[in-house]
C-alpha positions, 0 to 999 in steps of 0.5 A, a space after each residue: 507441483 508448481 504452477 506452469 507459467 504462461 508462455 510469453 508471446 514470442 516477439 516474432 509473432 507480434 504484428 509490427 507496429 504500424 508506422 505513422 508517416 512523417 510530415 516529410 512522407 506526407 508531403 512527398 506523397 501529395 507531391 507525387 499525387 497532386 490530385 489526391 485531395 480532389 479525388 478523396 474529398 473526405 480527407 479535406 472534411 477531416 482537416 481543421 484549418 488553424 488560422 494563425 497570424 504570426 504578425 501584423 499584415 501576415 495572412 495565413 495561407 493554410 486555411 485559404 488553400 484548404 477552402 479553395 480545394 474544398 470549393 474546387 472539389 464542390 465544383 468538380 462534383 457538380 460538373 460531374 453530376 451534370 455531365 452524367 445527367 446530360 449523357 443519360 438524356 442524350 442516350 435516351 434521346 438517341 434511343 427514341 430517335 433510332 426507334 422512330 427511324 425503325 418504325 418509319 422503315 418498317 411501314 408496309 405502305 405509303 399510307 402506313 408511313 404517313 400514319 407512323 409519321 403523324 401518330 406513332 412518332 409523337 408517342 415514340 418521341 414523347 411529344 404532344 403533336 407530330 404533323 407532316 406538311 407539304 407545299 401544294 405546288 399544284 402537281 401533287 400525285 394522286 397517291 397523296 393521302 389524308 393526314 398531310 397538311 397542305 401549305 402554300 408554295 414557299 410556306 416552309 421557308 416562311 415557317 423555318 427561314 431559308 438557312 437551316 433544315 432543322 429549327 428549334 423554338 423553345 417558346 412559341 405559339 402554335 400556328 393554326 395553318 400548321 397544327 390545326 386543331 392541335 394548335 393550343 397544345 404547342 409551347 415549343 417545337 422542332 421543325 424539320 425540312 424535307 427534301 424527298 426529291 427534286 420532283 416532290 414539293 418541299 415538305 415539313 415534319 413538325 414535332 411540338 410539345 406543350 412543355 415550354 423549353 422542350 426544344 431549345 436552339 442550344 440543343 444538337 440537331 444531328 439526331 433530328 436531322 437523321 430522322 428527317 433524312 430517314 423519312 425522306 428516304 421512305 417517301 422517295 422509295 414508296 412514291 418511286 421518286 428519283 434521288 436528289 
């Protein structure tokens, strides 16, 4: 009895040999996908530039182009990381401001509104001091409660100027007339002008942090402006004041 010879593997069952793309194929692919190397930086790391000089005063552009692509990819990666960090910070700030505005709207009395503005806001906005102040025009209503600091007439303009309703100071020393016993905690501040009604004195909401640079003039003020408008609405509603 003869030994059975092993059957040869059918040619049709063999996987087709992997085709290695030609240089022309690679050039055509890169031409059709000009951002491929930027979006796939790991490919660049595998390249080894061959610095060749084929004659006097001849510059090898291959290594130069690869180095430039690597540098550009590094810059794009850094910009992308900064953009993500900024987006996360903005979303966190937006959430805190919205939570603070809801807390103001949920106050069940004018006294509770003042407590929220001068106590809860500091916690919700992650600052060290929150102060509510109004100019004493001599005609403050009897319902004025403790917790509000009184300023002389024109005091808000002296603190903020006359052109802006939101002022951000990155590095400042607290003013005792505004912050009182908490003056030593102030290293940066946000000042929000309040126009509750033509029949109410000008007011001011001050938010301060012991961290220098916590507020900066380069930051957007839209969210803080929204918070000030919400507080104006609440004051106007509880005191029965006419709209501006």
